VOKETI-687321 format. One record per residue (C-alpha): residue number from 1; residue in one letter; chain; x, y, z. Coordinates in steps of 0.25 Angstrom, whole numbers, plus 5000, padded with zeros to 4 digits. Example, Ala and Ser with C-alpha at 12.3 -4.5 7.8 and 13.67 -1.06 7.14 Angstrom:
# residues 2
num: 1 residuo: a cadena: A east: 5049 north: 4982 up: 5031
num: 2 residuo: s cadena: A east: 5055 north: 4996 up: 5029
END
This chain:
# residues 138
num: 1 residuo: m cadena: A east: 4452 north: 5189 up: 5195
num: 2 residuo: p cadena: A east: 4461 north: 5179 up: 5201
num: 3 residuo: a cadena: A east: 4468 north: 5170 up: 5191
num: 4 residuo: g cadena: A east: 4459 north: 5158 up: 5188
num: 5 residuo: a cadena: A east: 4447 north: 5165 up: 5192
num: 6 residuo: a cadena: A east: 4435 north: 5163 up: 5183
num: 7 residuo: q cadena: A east: 4431 north: 5176 up: 5176
num: 8 residuo: p cadena: A east: 4416 north: 5179 up: 5178
num: 9 residuo: d cadena: A east: 4407 north: 5177 up: 5166
num: 10 residuo: l cadena: A east: 4401 north: 5191 up: 5165
num: 11 residuo: t cadena: A east: 4393 north: 5187 up: 5153
num: 12 residuo: g cadena: A east: 4385 north: 5177 up: 5161
num: 13 residuo: l cadena: A east: 4379 north: 5189 up: 5170
num: 14 residuo: g cadena: A east: 4368 north: 5192 up: 5160
num: 15 residuo: e cadena: A east: 4364 north: 5203 up: 5151
num: 16 residuo: g cadena: A east: 4360 north: 5212 up: 5162
num: 17 residuo: f cadena: A east: 4374 north: 5212 up: 5168
num: 18 residuo: g cadena: A east: 4380 north: 5214 up: 5154
num: 19 residuo: a cadena: A east: 4370 north: 5225 up: 5151
num: 20 residuo: f cadena: A east: 4373 north: 5232 up: 5164
num: 21 residuo: w cadena: A east: 4388 north: 5233 up: 5161
num: 22 residuo: r cadena: A east: 4385 north: 5239 up: 5147
num: 23 residuo: e cadena: A east: 4375 north: 5250 up: 5152
num: 24 residuo: r cadena: A east: 4382 north: 5263 up: 5154
num: 25 residuo: h cadena: A east: 4385 north: 5264 up: 5169
num: 26 residuo: l cadena: A east: 4395 north: 5271 up: 5177
num: 27 residuo: c cadena: A east: 4403 north: 5261 up: 5186
num: 28 residuo: t cadena: A east: 4413 north: 5261 up: 5197
num: 29 residuo: l cadena: A east: 4427 north: 5255 up: 5198
num: 30 residuo: t cadena: A east: 4432 north: 5251 up: 5211
num: 31 residuo: t cadena: A east: 4447 north: 5249 up: 5213
num: 32 residuo: v cadena: A east: 4455 north: 5248 up: 5226
num: 33 residuo: r cadena: A east: 4465 north: 5258 up: 5231
num: 34 residuo: p cadena: A east: 4478 north: 5254 up: 5237
num: 35 residuo: d cadena: A east: 4472 north: 5257 up: 5251
num: 36 residuo: g cadena: A east: 4461 north: 5247 up: 5248
num: 37 residuo: t cadena: A east: 4450 north: 5258 up: 5246
num: 38 residuo: p cadena: A east: 4441 north: 5257 up: 5234
num: 39 residuo: h cadena: A east: 4443 north: 5267 up: 5223
num: 40 residuo: v cadena: A east: 4429 north: 5268 up: 5216
num: 41 residuo: v cadena: A east: 4427 north: 5276 up: 5203
num: 42 residuo: p cadena: A east: 4417 north: 5278 up: 5192
num: 43 residuo: v cadena: A east: 4420 north: 5271 up: 5179
num: 44 residuo: g cadena: A east: 4415 north: 5266 up: 5166
num: 45 residuo: v cadena: A east: 4416 north: 5251 up: 5165
num: 46 residuo: t cadena: A east: 4414 north: 5241 up: 5153
num: 47 residuo: l cadena: A east: 4412 north: 5226 up: 5155
num: 48 residuo: d cadena: A east: 4416 north: 5215 up: 5146
num: 49 residuo: p cadena: A east: 4407 north: 5204 up: 5152
num: 50 residuo: g cadena: A east: 4413 north: 5193 up: 5143
num: 51 residuo: a cadena: A east: 4427 north: 5196 up: 5148
num: 52 residuo: a cadena: A east: 4423 north: 5200 up: 5162
num: 53 residuo: v cadena: A east: 4431 north: 5213 up: 5160
num: 54 residuo: a cadena: A east: 4427 north: 5227 up: 5164
num: 55 residuo: r cadena: A east: 4434 north: 5239 up: 5160
num: 56 residuo: v cadena: A east: 4436 north: 5253 up: 5165
num: 57 residuo: i cadena: A east: 4443 north: 5264 up: 5157
num: 58 residuo: t cadena: A east: 4451 north: 5274 up: 5164
num: 59 residuo: s cadena: A east: 4464 north: 5283 up: 5164
num: 60 residuo: r cadena: A east: 4477 north: 5276 up: 5167
num: 61 residuo: g cadena: A east: 4479 north: 5286 up: 5179
num: 62 residuo: s cadena: A east: 4466 north: 5284 up: 5186
num: 63 residuo: r cadena: A east: 4466 north: 5279 up: 5200
num: 64 residuo: k cadena: A east: 4458 north: 5267 up: 5196
num: 65 residuo: a cadena: A east: 4467 north: 5263 up: 5185
num: 66 residuo: r cadena: A east: 4479 north: 5265 up: 5194
num: 67 residuo: l cadena: A east: 4473 north: 5256 up: 5205
num: 68 residuo: v cadena: A east: 4470 north: 5245 up: 5195
num: 69 residuo: a cadena: A east: 4484 north: 5246 up: 5189
num: 70 residuo: a cadena: A east: 4491 north: 5246 up: 5203
num: 71 residuo: a cadena: A east: 4485 north: 5232 up: 5205
num: 72 residuo: g cadena: A east: 4494 north: 5226 up: 5195
num: 73 residuo: p cadena: A east: 4492 north: 5215 up: 5185
num: 74 residuo: d cadena: A east: 4482 north: 5207 up: 5193
num: 75 residuo: g cadena: A east: 4473 north: 5219 up: 5193
num: 76 residuo: a cadena: A east: 4465 north: 5227 up: 5204
num: 77 residuo: a cadena: A east: 4452 north: 5222 up: 5210
num: 78 residuo: v cadena: A east: 4441 north: 5232 up: 5205
num: 79 residuo: a cadena: A east: 4426 north: 5233 up: 5204
num: 80 residuo: v cadena: A east: 4417 north: 5240 up: 5194
num: 81 residuo: c cadena: A east: 4403 north: 5243 up: 5197
num: 82 residuo: q cadena: A east: 4390 north: 5249 up: 5191
num: 83 residuo: v cadena: A east: 4377 north: 5252 up: 5197
num: 84 residuo: d cadena: A east: 4364 north: 5256 up: 5190
num: 85 residuo: g cadena: A east: 4352 north: 5257 up: 5200
num: 86 residuo: r cadena: A east: 4351 north: 5243 up: 5206
num: 87 residuo: r cadena: A east: 4359 north: 5236 up: 5196
num: 88 residuo: w cadena: A east: 4374 north: 5235 up: 5199
num: 89 residuo: s cadena: A east: 4386 north: 5227 up: 5195
num: 90 residuo: t cadena: A east: 4401 north: 5226 up: 5200
num: 91 residuo: l cadena: A east: 4412 north: 5220 up: 5193
num: 92 residuo: e cadena: A east: 4424 north: 5216 up: 5201
num: 93 residuo: g cadena: A east: 4437 north: 5211 up: 5196
num: 94 residuo: r cadena: A east: 4452 north: 5214 up: 5193
num: 95 residuo: a cadena: A east: 4456 north: 5226 up: 5185
num: 96 residuo: v cadena: A east: 4469 north: 5229 up: 5177
num: 97 residuo: i cadena: A east: 4473 north: 5241 up: 5168
num: 98 residuo: r cadena: A east: 4472 north: 5239 up: 5153
num: 99 residuo: d cadena: A east: 4479 north: 5249 up: 5145
num: 100 residuo: t cadena: A east: 4482 north: 5244 up: 5131
num: 101 residuo: p cadena: A east: 4476 north: 5253 up: 5120
num: 102 residuo: e cadena: A east: 4467 north: 5241 up: 5115
num: 103 residuo: e cadena: A east: 4462 north: 5239 up: 5130
num: 104 residuo: v cadena: A east: 4459 north: 5253 up: 5132
num: 105 residuo: a cadena: A east: 4452 north: 5255 up: 5118
num: 106 residuo: d cadena: A east: 4444 north: 5242 up: 5121
num: 107 residuo: a cadena: A east: 4439 north: 5248 up: 5135
num: 108 residuo: e cadena: A east: 4436 north: 5261 up: 5129
num: 109 residuo: r cadena: A east: 4427 north: 5255 up: 5118
num: 110 residuo: r cadena: A east: 4420 north: 5247 up: 5129
num: 111 residuo: y cadena: A east: 4418 north: 5260 up: 5138
num: 112 residuo: a cadena: A east: 4413 north: 5268 up: 5126
num: 113 residuo: a cadena: A east: 4403 north: 5257 up: 5123
num: 114 residuo: r cadena: A east: 4397 north: 5257 up: 5137
num: 115 residuo: y cadena: A east: 4399 north: 5272 up: 5141
num: 116 residuo: r cadena: A east: 4405 north: 5282 up: 5130
num: 117 residuo: p cadena: A east: 4418 north: 5283 up: 5123
num: 118 residuo: p cadena: A east: 4429 north: 5287 up: 5133
num: 119 residuo: r cadena: A east: 4436 north: 5300 up: 5132
num: 120 residuo: e cadena: A east: 4450 north: 5299 up: 5127
num: 121 residuo: n cadena: A east: 4460 north: 5295 up: 5137
num: 122 residuo: p cadena: A east: 4475 north: 5291 up: 5134
num: 123 residuo: q cadena: A east: 4477 north: 5286 up: 5148
num: 124 residuo: r cadena: A east: 4465 north: 5276 up: 5148
num: 125 residuo: v cadena: A east: 4467 north: 5262 up: 5153
num: 126 residuo: v cadena: A east: 4457 north: 5251 up: 5156
num: 127 residuo: i cadena: A east: 4454 north: 5245 up: 5169
num: 128 residuo: e cadena: A east: 4450 north: 5231 up: 5165
num: 129 residuo: i cadena: A east: 4443 north: 5223 up: 5176
num: 130 residuo: r cadena: A east: 4442 north: 5207 up: 5175
num: 131 residuo: v cadena: A east: 4429 north: 5205 up: 5182
num: 132 residuo: a cadena: A east: 4429 north: 5194 up: 5193
num: 133 residuo: r cadena: A east: 4416 north: 5197 up: 5200
num: 134 residuo: v cadena: A east: 4402 north: 5203 up: 5196
num: 135 residuo: l cadena: A east: 4393 north: 5209 up: 5206
num: 136 residuo: g cadena: A east: 4379 north: 5215 up: 5204
num: 137 residuo: n cadena: A east: 4365 north: 5213 up: 5201
num: 138 residuo: v cadena: A east: 4364 north: 5215 up: 5186
END
């Protein structure tokens, strides 16, 4: 999100939106490769509507983590999307890598609450997405 841009109020999108992002759904994360083509992979996503932050846990060496890290401190433009029949929602924003033990543990707790406890992974990092735009019909 550009400096000075207003952060969206995701809590104002209603209980249906919040419930949809708490239900267990497989999502996709789209990042952009250096050649400009999309890199789309299945992921689990957690959303903190109050902070307008979505999180994806992954291994430090994964392609998605490397693409986000390569974007530098301003972050990489990304999108996460989930679909359930006719219901869908996409969150667009800028992603950065978080890797402190506290940030990783917090993201793992959130993931466990939505999906299941993640397997042990000493190389785990968090792709943290500051949500700037919401699309969808929920």
